[in-house]
N, C-alpha and C positions, 0 to 999 in steps of 0.2 A: 906124442910128444916128451921130452926127456926135462925134467927140470933138475937134475941131480940124485942124490940119493936123500930118498925120506926117513926117520925117525920109523921105526916098527910100530909103535901107534900112531901113527898117521893112518886115517881111513880115506884111498881114492874113489871117489864118483863118478860114476860116466850116465850121463843123461845123453840119450842119440833122438835126435825129427826121425821122424822118415815122413815120407810123402808116396803116397799110394804103395808101393814093392821097395823101392830103393831110399836110403839115408838121405840124406841132405846136411846134417851136421850136427856139431854134441856137442856137448859144454861134460866139463872135467871140472870136478870141486873136490877137493884136498882139505879134512877138518880132524882137530884134534880130539880122540875121545874125553871125558869129565877132567877138567873143566872142558864145556866143550869149548873149540877157538877156531875161528876161521883161515884157511891161510891162503888158499891159493883158489883159486876162482878163472877156468881158461875158457874160451866161445871158439867154437872150430866152424868153420862152413866147408861144405864137399861143395867143389866145381860142378858140377851138373847139367849135364843138353837141358834148352827150354823144354817142358813139360804143357800137352794142353794146357791142364790144371794150372802152371806160372805162368803162362803164356794170357792167359786173361787177368794175370795179375804183373803187368810189368811192374809194379813199384815196388815188389818182393825179387822179384829175381830181373838178372841184367849182363848178358855176359861182358860187358863191361866192370861189371863189379868183380874188387878183387876179392883174391882169397888171404884171410889177417886171424890169426893164429897173437889172441892177447889177452893180457892176465886184464881182469875189471876188480877195477878200486873199491876196497871196502872196507872201509873202519874196523878197525882191531881194538877192543874193546881187553883187557888183561884185569882179573879179579888177581891181586896179589894176597899172600897168606896171610892171614895175621898176625901180629906181633904179640897181643895180649894172653898174656898168661891163661890158662884153664881157671886160677883160682876169683884172679881178676873177675874175666866175664860172669861167672856166679851169683858174684858178690852182687854186683852190677843188677841184674836179673833180678834178684832178692828186694834191692831195694824198690827198684818200678813195682814190682809184685805189693810190699808192704803201702806204697805212696798210694798207689790204687785203695786198696782196700780201706787204708783210712778214710779216703777219698770218699767212696763209696757207704763206708760208717758213717762220715758225717752228712753225706747226703741223705742218707734213710733217717737219722739221729732228727735231722729237721724237717725232713714231711712228717715224721712222728710228733714229734712238739710242736709244731707250724698245724696239724689236725687235733692234735686235744686242746688246743690254747683259741684256734678258731671254729671249734664246735663246744665250745663252755659257753654259757651264757656272761658269766662272772666278767668272760675278756672286758676288758674297757674298751677294744678295738670297735664293739659291737652301740658303744654309744657313742662317741669320742670320732669316730671316723664313719660307720657306715650311715648313721643316723643327719648326720650332717653333709651325708654326698649326698643321699634318696631328694636330700631339700632343697640341694644345689642343682643339684640337675633337673629333676621335674617338678617345674614354680605350681604345678596343678597336685594339690593333696592326694584327692582321689586317684590319681594316676597311679604317686610314690607307692598309695596302698596295696593301689591291686600290684604294682611291680613288685611289692616285700610279699607279699600271699603270694604269688606264683615261684618265685626265690624259696622261701619255706616249702615251697610244696616237690618243687623240683629238689632241691636238697636234701629234702626227706625221706625221698624215691629212693637216692643211693646214699641213705648214711652218714653223708656230709651236713644232715641237719645240727643247728645249737641245742643243747640239751640243759639241763643244773646237773654237776657233774658234784662226786663225791660222795659222803657218809651224813648224807641230810638228816638231823639230830629229831625222833620224834618226838619234840616236847611244847608243838604247836596242836595236836591233834586237835578238832572238833567232833560234836556227834549233831549232827543235823541228816530231820526226817529218817531218822534210827541207821544210817551210817555212821562212821567213821570218819572223817574227813582228814587228809593230813598235814592240812595246816588251814585257816580261816582265809585263804584270798583269791578269789575267780576275776573271768575276766567278766565285761561285760556284753553283749548284746551287739553288731556291726563289725566287730572284728573279722570273725567266718561265715558273711553274712547269707552265704551260703551250705556249708557244713564241705567247705574245702579242703580245712587243714586242722579238724578237733587234736588227731593226734600229734603236729608241729607244736600245736600248742599247751596241747597238758606235757611235752616234753621240756616244756619253757619252767615249768613247776605249780601251777594254780594247780588247787585240789577239783576245782571249777569252772568250767567256761559255757559258755551262753552261744547256742547257735542262731542265728535268725537275724532280724521276723521277718519270715514266711508265712504267704498268702496261698490263701487256694489260687488263685490263678495270675500269670506272672503279669507284675506291673513294672515297666521301668522307674519308675517315681519318677523326680522334676530334674529338667532342664539344668546341667552342665552348662559351668558352673558351679559347685553347688557344697565344696567344703572349700574353708578359708581357714587360712593357719593367721597366729598371732604369737611370732615368739618369742617376742619379748615377755609376754606373758604365759607363754606355755598352754594355750587354748587355743580352742578349735572351734569353727561354726561351722555349722552343716545341715541341709536340708535335704538332704538324700529323698523325702518322701515315702519309705518303705519299698526302694526297688528291689522287687525281689523276684527269684526264674519260678519260683511257684510250690506251694506242700508239695507237688509230687516230682517235682525234680530234685527236689531237697531228701527226701524219701528213700526214692533210686539210691542217690549215696552213702545214706547211713545203711540202707543195705544191703550194698555191695560191702561198705567196711565189715559188718558183722559176718555177711560172707565169707569174707576176708580171712577174720579172726579164729571163725569156726577152722577154717580147713589150716590155718596155721597149727592148730591146740589138737588136730587130730579127731576133731566131731564130720569132722565134710565137708561138703558145700552145696548141700540142699536143703530145701526150704524144713525139714525135719532139723538139720542141723543147725541151722539158721533161729529156731525155735526153741534148742537146747542151751544157748548160747542168752538167746534173753531169757529166761524161766531164770539164769544164777548156775550152770550145772557147770563152768566154768569156773565158778569162784570168787565171779567179780561180775561191777554193779550190770546188768545188759546196757546202758546208755555208753558210759562214759569206753568202759572194756579195758578201767584200771580199777586196779583196787585202791582204795584211802580218797578216789575223786568221783563228781560226780557229773552229765553232761546234764545243763538246759536245752532246751528247744522255746524258743521264743515264737510267738501267734500271736498272728492282725488280718486284718477285715481287709479287705478291696476297696483301694481308692474309691471306686464308680457304686458299691456298694450305700446308698441313703442310710443315713443316718438316727434317720426317724423311722425309718422297717426296721422295727429291732428283730424282728423273727430272719430275716433275712439277714443283720446284721450274727445274731448266733448261729444263724446257718452256714457263715462267713468260717467261723471259729470252731463248732464241731468239726466244721469239712478240714481242717489244721490238723484237729487231733488227731481224728481218725484216723487220718495219713500217716500223723508223725511218732504217735505216744508212745509208739511200738518199742522203736526206738532212744527215748528220751528215759532220762532217770527223773526230769525236773521241768513241767509244761511251764512257761509263763504266757502270760497275758496281757498283753499292751494296748493298756488304753491310753495310752500317756503323750504318745510321739508328737512333739511339736508340728512339724513338718506333713500332717496328712490333713487338710482341715473337716472339721469337728469331732475326729474321736477320743479328744478331750470333754465333752461335752455327756461320751460315755460312762465319765467317771460320775456321775448323781448316781444318789442309791436304788433309784427302782434298774435304769436299765442294766447297770451293774447289778444290780443280785440277779436278774433277769438269764445276763450273759454267763456269768461267773458259774453258774448254778448247771447251766449245760455244760459248760464244758468240764464242771466236777463228773458230771456225770455219762458226758463222753470220755472221760480219763479210765471211769470204773472199769469200762466194758474192751480196753486197749489188751488184744492179749498177748495178756504174757504174765510168768506168777504174782510178781510185783507188780504192783501200778502204779503210777509215774504220778509224786506229787504236782498242786498246780500252786504255782503265784500267781498274783499280779502286779503290773507295775504301774506305779503310782508318780503324778507329774508331780515336782519339787515347790510349782507353780501353785498346786493346790493347796494350800496351806494353814487356809481359815480354819477357826476351833470347828465350826461346823460342816465346810469341807470335810477332814481330816474322821470326824464322827463319822459321818455321815460312810466313810469309805471301810472305816472298822467294823460297821456295821453291815453291810454288803457278805464284810469277808467272813463274817461268824453265819450269817445265815445260810450264806450258799455255801459254805463247806468247804471254802477254798483252806490250802496249807498254810500260806506265809505273804509275807506283801514284799518288794522288790521295792525302798526308797529311793525315788532319786532319779531321775534322765535329767535329759540338757533343760534348757529355760529360756524362757522368748526375752525372762529382763533383763536389763542392763544396764540399772542402776548399783550403785558398791560396787562394783566390778573393781574397779580401778583403785590403786590407795589416794589418798588427800594429793591434791594437788602435783600427781602424776603427770605428764605427757605423753600419750604415742606417739613414736614413730608414724609421719603422714598417712604411710601406706596403709599400716596396720588403724589408724582411725578412724579409713573409711571403711575396714574392712568389720569395724564393729559394729556396723549398723544396717551390717548385711540380712538382709531375711534370714531364719530361720534357726537352732537351737547353742545356744552355747556351752561349750565343757570347759574347765578349768578350773587350775590349785583355790578360784576364790569362791569356788563353791563349797568347798566341804564348811564352813562352819556352818552355812545354812542346813547342810548335809547331817551332820552330829546330833542339830537343835530338832529336824525334823525325823530324823530316824529317833531319840529318843520321846516325842511327844509321839509318834507310832508305838513305844513302846508300852508306854502307860493304857493308854486309849484300849491298847489289843489286849494286856492285860486284867485293865477295867471290864471291858468286856466278857471275858472267862469266869472275873468273879459272879457277874450277872448272870449267868449260862443258867438256866438251872440243871438240875443235878441226875440224870433222868434215872429214874428209876430201875428197880431190876423187874426185871420179864419173866413170867410166870408162864406155863403151857397152862395152865384153868382156867379158865373166863376169871377177869376180874371183876367182876360182880360178888363173885364167890366171896363170904369173907376170910381173911386169911388168919392164917395160925399163928398164936404166940408161942414162941421158941422159946419165953422160960414155963410157960406149962408144961408139970409132971406127966411122966405115960399114964400114971393109971388115970388119971382125969380123962388124956386124949382117948385112951382107949374108954371107958364109960361115955366118954359120950360120943361118941361113936356108935355102939350099942344102943342107946341109946336111941340115932338115928336109926339103925335100920329098925329095933323095932316098927317104928310104926310105918317105917315100906312091907311091913305084914300083912299079908291077905289076911280077911277073919278067918277063923276056925271055923270051915262050913264043909259041909261033904262035898260040895263044887273043889274047895281048896284041898280036901283030903285026894278025892280021884287027881288034882293036877297037880299034886306035890310025888304021882307017881312017875310020872314026867318029867321031871323038876324037882331039884332039890332044894332047901330050906337055902336063903341066904346067910352065907354063914361072915366073922370077921374076916378081913381080907388080913394075911399073914401077915406083910409091911406094916401093920400096926399092930402087929401081937408079941410086946416084948420077949415070951414064954415060949413064940413059939419055937424050934428047932431048926425051922426049912426055912430061906432066904430065897424066896422064888424066883424068878428072872422077871425083868420088864417086861417078857410078853406074859410070863402066867401071871402076874397081879394083875396087867389090864384087864386081863380075859377077867378076872371075877370079880372084876366092877361091873357084873351086868346090871346092876337094878337102877331104877329109872333116874337117882340122884346120887352121881356118883360125887363120892369123898376126895376132894382136891389134894392133892400130890403135895408134896414138900414143895415151896419153894427153892428153885436153881437160878440161880445169875444167869441171864443170857449174854458170854461172852463177847458176841458179835457187838454190841454197844458197847463202846468204851466213853467214861469221861472225858470232858472237856480237854486237848492239851492245849497245850501254848503253842500259839503261832510263832511261827518263823520270821526274821526278819533279815535281809540283806541290805546293803547299802553302796547307792553310786554315789560320785559324782567328787570331785576337787581330791580323792586325795589321790597321796601322790613318794608317801612313804612308810617306813615302819611304822612308826608313830604317831600319825593319824590313823592307823589303819587300827592301832588299843584302841585310841578314842573311837572309833563307832562302835568298836563291838562294846565298849565299858558302855556306849551308850544304849546297849540291847540288841544288837546287829548279832550274829551268827556267820555271816560273812561278810568281807571289805572287798566289793568291785573293783575295776582300774580297764582303763578303757585310754582316758589321753594320756593319764603320764605313759604307760607303753608308745606310743604314738612318738613323745618327745624320747623317752631316755630309755630307749633299744628293748630287744630280749632280755635282756639280765633285770629287767624293771621289777621284777614278781621275786625272784632269788637276793636282791639289794633288798628287798622290805620287808620280806624274811628273816632277814641277816641283821637289822636293824628293831624288828619284834625283838630276837633271843637278845638281845646289847639293850635294851630297852628293858627288859623283865629281868636281865642282871643286875642292872643298874635300881630299878626299885626293890631288888630284895637286899643290896647291900646296901639302901639306905637309910634305914632305920639300925642298922647296929652301927654304921657312920654316927648316925647322933645321939 
C-alpha cells in the first residue's frame, strides 16, 4: 500500500499474522522518532481459503467477509516547543527549591521547639491543658492516675518524657543521711506504688522519691471506686487499702533497673555488675542511681496479718526489708495508713519499738556496702502529747534514723473555711470513708513537725553518752592520762615484783628454761625499741597483765540528730520553706502534683529561690 512519499525520519513497522503456514493479515504502523508521534496505522486482511482451523471458528472467517484496508483512528497529541527562555526556567526552578527549603526548615524548627516545649516540665500546657483534660476524660481519679503513670512510662521509653531543663542553680542543697541532695523536695508514696516510673519521677526534679507501699504478698486493697476528688479544694480522699503487687514483684523491677543501669555504664549485666552498682562503684547511690538524689521504698504488712500477733507483723515487715533493702537508700515503715484496719494501733510504744527494732536489724544485713537508712511514717491524727512522746521514745530505742511526719487524715473538722459551702457533689464526697489530703492539712503538718523536732532533740539530749570502749576488762582500773611517765613505770615495776616467784632452788632451776619477767618495752620511755603489737602482747605472759592504754571504739557513735521528712498540704515553695524552718529536712508532695501537673516541683523550687532572695533583700530595704 502506497500512501505517498514519507519523511526520511518516519519508521514503518509491519506486523504480519500467520496461521499455520499462511499469512492471514498485516498491520502497518508509521511513527516519527522523538518526540514519538503516531502518524498512521493500517490493517490488511488477506483472502484465504477456509482452513480446518478457521472452519471451526466461523465467527472469525467467512467467504463473504470483505477484504479491507483502512487507517485506524488514533488521537494524536503533539508536544509544542517551549517558548520560555532558559534563564527564566532556571530562575523559576530556583524559587521552587528555595520555597521547599524554607518550608522544610520551618517544619523542622517547629517540631524541635515543640519537642523542647512539650518535654519541659515548666511548660504551661502540663498544668492548664493536660491535668484538666485527664479530669474531664476520666471521672474516676484512680483511672486517671493509671493513665498518667502509663503515659510517663511510655514517653520515657522513647525519650519524650517531661523533664526539668536548664542550668538548675545549686543553692537548695541539703545533707540527709550523709548524702548531699540537690534540693529538699520529694514525692510521697502512692504516686508510684509498684516501682514502674522511678526514673521519670526523678526527671521531674525531686531529690527524693518514695516507692510503694509494698506488702509481703500481693493484695488488691479495697473495692473500687476508692479515690475521690474535691477540685474546689484541690483535695483528694482515698481508701486504696495498700493495694500492692507484692514485695517480690517490686524487687524484680528494681533489680532490672539496676542491671540496665550497670549495662549502660559498662559494668555488665550479670549479678557481679549489679553488686558493683549497689556498692556505689558507679559514683551514685545504689537506690536512686542518680547523683544528689535518694530513693525510699515504703513497706507495710498484709491486711490479713493479725495486728495482735506482733511476731507475725514483724515477720511481714522483715520479709519486705529483706527483699527490697538492697535496692533502696531509705526504708520507710508505714504504720499510719488510715485505710487498713488496725494498722495505726501499731503506733503504740511497745509494738512499735519491737517492729522498728526488727526492721533496723534486717536493714543492717542488706547485701550492699552502704546500708539503707530506716524511717517510720506516722499519722497526723496521733498528735496527743503522750502519743508523740511515745513514738519519739520508740524511735530512739529502736535505732531508727528518722520520722516522716504526716499522712492522710480521717478527720473532717476544720477542713473548710468558715462559711464556705461546697458544691453538692463535693459535699457528698467529703464524707466518703478514707484518708483526706489537701492544702488544709498544711498548718497541722507544720505544727506537728515542730513538735516532733523538739521531742526528738530532747530525746537526743536525754540519751546517755556512750563511754569509750576498751580492749581490757571493764573491771580493771583505768589509768589517769595526767599521771607522769615515771610514776607509771614505777607502778608497773612494783606490780611485776609482786608477781615474782620466791628465790628458791626450784625457782632457779625453772629460771633456766624461763627468764624472769621484764618491764614491757611499751611502758619504758627510755627503750629505743618500739615493738609491734604482736611482740608486745607476747611479752605479756604473766598471770596479771597490765591493761593497755585506752583506745576509742569507732564502731560506736554518739547519738545523731534524727531526720524529719514532712508531708501533708504542701503545695508551693513558701510552704516548703516553712516546714523546713519547723525542723524538717525534706518536704514531700503528693496532692499538689496531682492538681498542678508535672511542673509542680520545678515551680516550687523556683518559688523557694525567689522567697530566699526576698528575705535577703528585706533587711537592707528596712
